[in-house]
PAKOLDREN-743434 format. One record per residue: z, y, x of N, C-alpha, C in turn. Coordinates in steps of 0.05 Angstrom, whole numbers, plus 5000, padded with zeros to 4 digits. Atoms other than C-alpha are relative to their C-alpha. Layout:
PAKOLDREN-743434
ZYXZYXZYX
...
//
This chain:
PAKOLDREN-743434
500049765017500050005000500050255018
500349764982497750655033501950224991
498249795007502251265035499150174977
500849835023497951684986500649864974
499450145025499051134934503049964997
497250075001506250974953501750244990
498449775007508951684946499950064970
500049955029506551804874501449774984
498750235013508951104854503150035002
497149974996515851244883501050234983
499249775016516151924849500149934971
499950095028514451604782502449824995
497750175003519851084794502650164999
497649825001524951634808500250134973
499949875027523051984743500749794979
499450215019523251334704502949925001
497250074996529951144733501950224990
498449785009532751834719500150024970
500150005029530351814647501749784988
498450225010533451134637502950045004
497249974992539851314672501450234985
498749775011541151984639501849944976
498250075022543751704572502349825009
497950174990547651174610502150165014
498049834987550951694654501650164980
498649855020552652124594501849824983
498450195015555151504557502549935016
497750064983559651324616501850245003
498349774999561952034621501750034975
498450005024564051994549502349805001
497850194996568051374567502150115018
498149874982571151744625501650224986
498649795014572852314578502249904982
497850125015577051834538502650015017
497749984982581751794598500850295004
499449714998581152554605501650104976
498649915024583152664533502849894999
497350125000588952174538501850145020
498349874980591352494602500850284993
499449725007590853214577502150014977
498150005022594353054511502849915009
497550104990599652644546501350195019
498949814981600553154602501350244987
498849785014601953714554502349924982
497850105015606553274514502549975018
497850024981610753164577499249835024
500650154976610652894648500749704996
499350285005614152254625497849864983
502150115016608852144572497549955016
502450034983603252254623500449765019
499550224982606551764671499849734985
500150245016607251244615497149924994
502850065006599951314596498549915025
501350084974597951254670500549705005
499350284995601650584676498749824978
501250155022599250344607497049975004
502950014995592050524623499349815022
500550184978592450164689500249714992
499650275008595149534657497949914979
502150065019589749574603497449945014
502650024987583749674648499949785022
500050204979585849184702498949734989
501350245010584548564659497450054986
502549945014579048914620497650005018
502250014981574948934683498549735000
501350264999573648184678498049964977
502050025021570448164608497850205002
502049804997566848814621497949925021
501950084979563848554686498549744992
501350265008562447854657497750064981
502149945019558448154600497750155013
502249864985554348544652497849805008
502250194996550447894659497850044980
502149975021546748094595497750195008
502349824993542648704620497949875018
502150114984539248344678498749764987
501250235013538247714636497950104980
501849905021535048114579497650145013
502249854988530948564625498049815014
501850204988528147954663498349864978
501550135022526247614597497950194989
501949805010523048264573497750045019
502149964980519248364638498149765002
501750244999516747644636498549944974
501450055025514247714565501249784983
498750215015519347234536502150114981
498249865018522347684483501249824978
499050175020523147114434502649865008
497650134990528746844478502450195000
497949814998532847484475502149974978
498250035022535747384406502049775003
498150224995538746694421502050065022
498149934979541746944486502150204990
498149805010544847544450502149874982
498150125019547947104396502149845016
498050144983551246674450501850205015
498349794987553647304486502150114981
498049915020557047514421502449804999
497850204999561046864422501750045025
498549964975562846994494501850254998
498449755002565147704478502449964982
497750065018569547454421502149855015
498050154984572846944466501450165020
498749824980574047454520501950204987
498349815014576947944470502649874991
497550145008581947434443501849955024
498450064976584247234513501350265010
498849754990585247964533502150114981
497949915019589048124469502649855005
497650164994593847554485501350105026
499049914974594547804557501650264996
498749745004596348514535502549984984
497650045015601448244487502349905017
498050134982605047884544500750175024
499749864974604148364603502350204999
497849815001609348844577502649895011
497550124989614748354598500150015031
500150004971612448444670500650275012
499649734989613849194676502550015017
497649994984620949094701499749865027
500450144974619148564754498150165018
501849844983613549034777501450235013
498549774989618749564792499250264988
500749745013615950084744502550144992
497649845005620950644736500949964971
498850065026625750534677499250204979
500649795020624251194642497049994992
502850015007616751034642499449764982
500750255013617050334612499750024970
500450005029618150484537497350124991
502549885007612150944533497649825007
502150184992607750464572499749764981
500150235018609649884527498850094973
501049905026608250304464497050045002
502949964996601350494492498549744999
501350264999599549774507500049864973
499950135026601949524439498150134980
502049875017597450034406497249945007
502950024992591049974447499049714999
500950285000590949204447498549934975
501450075025588549204374497150075001
502849934997582049514397498449835019
501350154980580449004450497749834990
502350155010576148524407497750174993
502249825006572149114383498650105025
501249904975571049364454498249795013
501750214988568348694479497449964983
502450025017563548654419498250245005
501649754995561349374431498549975027
501350034974559949224504497749814999
502250205003555748614485497550134988
502249875013551449024438498850225017
501049794983550949604486498449895023
501550114977548749164545497349894991
502650095011543348854501498150244999
501749775003540549544485499350125027
500649904973541149784557497949835014
501850184986537549164583497150034990
502749965011531649334537499050295004
500849734993531050034567500550204978
499349815021534050364505502950075003
497349924992540250734529501150234983
499149775017540751294477502549934984
497650065016545750924432502650015017
497649994982550550864492501150295001
499249724998550651624497501150104973
499349905027550951774422502649894991
497650125010556351284405502450065019
497949924981560251464468501350264992
499049745008560852184448501050004971
499050025028561651994375502949904999
497350104999567851604394502150225006
498249784994570952234423500750174975
499549855024570252564355502249874983
497850145013575052034329502550025016
497650014983579752014389501450265002
498749754994581052754400501950084977
498249915021583852954331502249794994
498150215007587152274317502149975022
498150034978590252214387501950235001
498249764999593052924384502049984976
498250015023595852814314502149785003
498150224997599152144330502050055023
498249954978601952384396502150214993
498249785006605053024370501349994972
498950025027606352814298499150234982
501149785015601753294261498949904973
501150075026599653284188501649784986
498350205013605552864165500149735015
499950244984604252324218502550005018
497750014982610052084261499250075028
500549944972610652334332500449755017
499950264987608951704371499750025031
500249974971607851984441497749835011
502050174987604151494487499049794981
500950205019603950974431497950104981
502149895017599951444388497350015012
502650004986594551504440498949725001
501050285000594150744444498849934973
501150065027593150684368497450164995
502449845004588051254368497749885015
502150124984584150914424498949754986
500950245014584050254385498350064976
501649925024581550604322497250085009
502649924990575950924362498349775008
501550234992573850254391498849854977
501150135024573049944322497850174988
502149835011569050544298497449975015
502450024983564250484357498749734995
501150275003563349724348498649984973
501250025027561949774273497450174999
502449825001557050354283497749875016
502150124984553249974337498849764985
501050235015552749344294498150094977
501649895022550049754235497350105011
502549904987544950084282498149775007
501750224992542349414309498949864975
501050135025541749134238497850164987
501949835015537749724212497750115017
502049874983533649954273497549835001
502650134998526249784273499549915029
500450074972526449764349500949725006
498950264994530449124348499349794978
500650185022527548814284498649745009
501550244992522748344320501749805016
498350184984528448044361501749824981
498550175020531847774297502849945011
497450044986538647884329502149874981
498150115019542647714266498749844978
501650145021537547294230501449754989
498650235010542046684224502449945017
497650084985548646384245499249795021
500750194979548346014311502749925014
497550104988554045574337499950045030
499949974971556345654409498449775014
501550204985551745294458501050005029
498550014974555445064520498250075023
501749964977549445074566499250295004
500649714998547645804550502450155009
497549874993554846024554500649955030
499550074972555445664621498250175018
501849834984549346034648500950295001
499049725001552046704625502550035017
497649994984558746554657499449965030
500650054972555546304721499050265013
500949744990552146984729502150214997
498349785007557347414695502850005013
497250014989564047164723500150125028
499949864974562347364795499850304997
500149725004560448044769502750114990
497449925010566948084730502150015022
498050014979570947884791499550235020
500749784982567148404834501050264988
499149755013568548954783503150015001
497150024999575848714781501050075028
499249944973576148754857500150305005
500049714996574149484857501950154982
498249865019577549714794502949935005
497250084994583749314813501150145023
499049854977584149684878501250274991
499049745011585050344840502449954982
497850045020589450044786502549915013
497650094986594149674832501250235017
499149764986594550314873501850174981
498549855020596950664809502749864995
497550155006602150114796501950025024
498249974976604750154868501150285001
499049735000605250904863502150044978
498049995021609150774799502849945010
497450054989614850554844501350265012
499149764986615351254874501350214981
498849815019617151644810497950134982
501749895020614352034752498150215010
501849784990611552634791497649885015
502250134984607552184839498149864981
501750145019604951764781498350194985
501549815016602952364740497850145017
502049884982599352694800497749815006
502050204995595752054816498249964976
501550045025593651974743497950234997
501849775002590552674744497749965020
502050034979586852554810498149774994
501750235004584351864792498350034975
501649955023582052094724497650185006
502249834992577852654755498049835017
501750174984575152154807498449804983
501350195017573551664752497750134984
502249855013569452194715497750035018
502249984981565452304778498649735004
501150274996564551554786498149914978
501750085022561351494718497050065005
502849934994555051824746498649795016
501450224986553351314800500249734986
499850255015555850764754497749984980
502350005018550550964702497449965015
502450044984545351014757499749715009
500050284991547350314781499149824977
500950165023546450024711497050034995
502949965003539550344705498549855022
501350144977537850054774500049704995
499950295007540049364750497749934982
502150055020535249414691497250025013
502649974987529449674733499349785020
500450224981530349164788499549744985
500350255015531148594737497349994987
502749995014524848814699497849955020
502050044979520848844764500049715009
499850284992523448154784498849824979
501250155021521547884716496950005001
502949984997514448134728498949865025
500950124975514347804796498950205020
501049794983513248464833502250085020
498049954980517348474897500050285010
500249734991514849154918501450194980
498749835020517149454852503049975000
497150044997524049144862501150195020
498949824979525049524926499650294993
500549735008521950154898502150094979
498049935021526750144838502850055013
497449974987532850054883500150265016
499949764983531050614932499850254983
499949775018529651084873502950054991
497149975008536850944851501650125022
498549884978539451104920499550305003
500749724998535751764922501550174979
498649865022538651974854503050005005
497150014995545551744874501050195021
499249824978545852134939500150294990
500149735011543952774901502450054982
497749955018549252694847502749995014
497550024986554752484895500550255017
499649754985553553104937501250224982
498949815019554853534876502949944994
497350085006561153144859501950065023
498349954976563853204930500650305003
499649714998562953964931502050094978
498249935023566354024862502949935006
497350104994572353614884501250165024
499049874976572953974951500850284994
499449725004572854684925501250074973
498949955026575054614853502549844993
497850195004581054164863502350134985
497849875013586354664842499450064970
500749945028582654884779499949754983
500150255015581454164759502849894994
497350105004588653964768501550174979
498649825019590954564728499249954971
500850065027587154314667501849804987
498550235010591753724660503050064994
497149965001598754004668500850285007
498949744993602954624671502249975021
498050054980607754294720498950065028
501149914974606554644787500249795021
499750214980609254074829498049784997
502050215006604853554795497250105007
502749894996598754004798499450035030
500449964971599654154873499449735013
500550264988600053414892497449894991
502650095010594153244847497750135014
502149854986589953784880499649905028
500350114973591453494948498649734999
501250265003589452794925497050034994
502949965007582753074899498450055026
501449984974580953244972499349725010
500550284992581552504987497849884983
502250105018577152354926497350105009
502549894990571852814955499049845023
500850154976571852405019498749734994
501250265005569851754984497750014980
502249985019564352024939497449855009
502450144990558551774983500449705003
499550294999561651095000500149874973
499850115027563350984927497349974987
502750015012556251154905498349785013
501650204987553050704957500849724992
499250275006557350104941499349924971
500650075028556450144865497049984995
502950025003548950264870498949745012
500850254987548149684918500749764983
499150225017552149234872498249984975
501850005023547649444813497349885007
502550114991541349284852500149705004
499750294996544048604872500349864973
499950135026545748454799497249974988
502850035009538448594782498649775012
501250244987536548054832501349744991
498550245007541547574802501849915023
498450074977545347584868502850104995
497449925009552547594845502349865015
497750154988556647074884500850115027
499349904974556247314955501050294999
498849745002557248044935502950004990
497250035008563647814900501849965023
498350064977566347544965500150245019
500049774983564248155004501850224989
498349805013567648614953502949925003
497250094997573948194955501150065027
499149944973574348265030500450305005
499949714995572949015030502450124986
498049875016577749194975502849905006
497350134998583448694985500649915028
499450074972582648485057500350245018
499949754984581849195083501450224986
499049765014583249745032502849984991
497350025012589449504996502249965022
497850034979593449255058500450265015
499749744985591949915094501450204983
498849805017593750345034503049944995
497250075005600149965019501750045026
498549964975602149975092500650295006
499749724995601050715099501850144979
498749875022603550925030502949924996
497350105005609650485023501449925025
498750094975610950175091500750235018
499449774982610450825132500950244985
498949785015612651275075498150234996
501949785003606251685070499550074970
500249945028606651654994497149964989
502750035012600451734949497750055020
502149944981596452035007499349755016
500550254984597151385047498549804983
501550185017594850974987497150084997
502749905004588751414979498349965026
501550074976586851315052499049714999
500950285003586650575037497649984981
502350005018581850714979497550095015
502449904986577151105025498949795019
500950214981576950555078498949764986
501050235015576149995027497250054989
502649945012570350344992497850035021
501949984978566950505058499149735010
500650274991567349785080498249864980
501750125021564449555013497250125001
502649874999558750065019498349885022
501550114977556749795087499149714994
500550295004557149055068498049964977
501850045023553649105000497250115004
502649894995548049555022498449825020
501350194982546549085080499149754985
500750235015546548505032497550054983
502449955015541448834987497650025017
502349974983536849015044499049735009
500850274992536948295068498949844977
500950165023536147994998497250104991
502549895010530448464979497749935019
502150064981526548315043498949724996
500950275004526247585023498349964975
501650025024522547734958497150075008
502849944993514847684966499150254986
501149765013510748294950499149944972
500950085026507747924891500749704996
499250285004511647304871498549894976
501550135022508246804825501749984975
498250035023514146654779502850075008
497249934995521246864772501749864979
498350145019526746444741501950194987
497949835012531946734693502350055019
497849924983538047054723501849775007
498150204991542446604764501350115025
498749904976547446714819498649915025
501250074974544346744888502049895019
498150114982547446354944501150225019
//
C-alpha cells in the first residue's frame, strides 16, 4: 500500500473511529457523572457521608468489574459476526448472553448482601461503617438491572450503533439527581437516608435504564432483522462456555485494574475520614477523565473485531493506530486540566478546606498517569478485538498486583506516606501495564496476514 493511498485511508479510519467513539465516550462520561453526583451530594451532606459513599462505591464496583468485563465478550463477538456477514447468528448469541447477565447479576446481589459483614475485619473506620452498609443495601437491588443493561448496550455497541449508550446514560442522570438529592436530604416528605438514599436512588436509575433499553430494542427497526426477542431460548451450555472463555479473562483483567484503584480506596479507609474523602474526590475526577480513553478503547475493539471478521489484517492495524492517535490527543487535554485546574475541581465537591487541599494534591498525581492509563486501556481494547484475552489478563495481573499494589501499600502504609504513597503505586502499576499490553498488541497484530482468508469467531488467544 503506497503512502498516497495509506494516508487517506488512515484519516478515514480516524474519522470513523471518532464518530463511533463519541457517543461511547459521552455515555461513559454519564456513567462517571453518577459517581460525581453521588460524591457532590454526599460531600455537601457531610464528610462522614462522603467517606461512607466512597467505601460503599468501592465495595460495589470491585465485584461489579467481573460481570462488566465478562459481558465485554459480546461486542467483539457481535462485530466479528457482523463483519463476516453472519448476522443471523447474532440473535442466538445475544439470547445466551442475556442468560449469562442474569446469572452474573444474581451472584453479585448475593455478594453485596454478605460483604457488609467484612467491613470490620477490613479495618474500615467505625464511624464510616453504618453509612457504607446502608449504601450497599440500597444499591444492590439495581445489580440485576445493571447486568441486563450492559448486555443490551454491548450488543448495540458491537453493531456500530452507540447512540443509545449516550442517550440512556444521560437519561439516567435525570432520574438520579433529583431522587438522590431528595432521599439523601429528606426532601418532599421523604426520610433523610444519607448514604443509603444515594444507594436506593442509584438502584432505581439502573432499572429505569434497563427497561428503557429493552423497549428500544423491541421497537427499533434497526434491530428488527436480528429477531432478538423472537422466541424463548433455553440456556445452551456450549454457547455460554464460549462466552465465558472469552469474557472471563476480560473480566479478570478489568478487575485487576479497577481493583487496584478500589483496594487503594479501602486501604486509605484505614487512615481516617479526611483521607478517604479526599481520595474519593480525586479518584472520581480521575475516573471521569478515564471514561474518555475507555470509550475510545471500546470503539477500537469494535473496529478491530469488524476488520478481523472481514479477514483484513491491514485494517486491523489501521483501526488500532487510529485509536492510539485519538487517545493521545484526549489524554493531553485531561492532563493539562488536572495539572492546572486541580484546586477548582476539588472545590466543587466539598467546602472542607482540609479535604479539598489534600484532594487537589492527589489530582497532580492523577495528571501523571493520564498517558500510561490511556495506553494500557487502548491496548487492552485492541487486544479484545483480536480475541486475545488470556495473556493480557496475566500481564495486567503482574503490572497491577505484582508491581503497583505492593509499591503503593509499602509507601503509603509501610513508610507512612499516606494517600500520596498509594497514588505513586497507581502511577507505576499503570505505566507497567501500558508497556506490557502495547508490546503484546504490536506482536499479536504483526502475526495477522495482510489479507487473511477466514477468521474464526472470537476466542481467547494463547
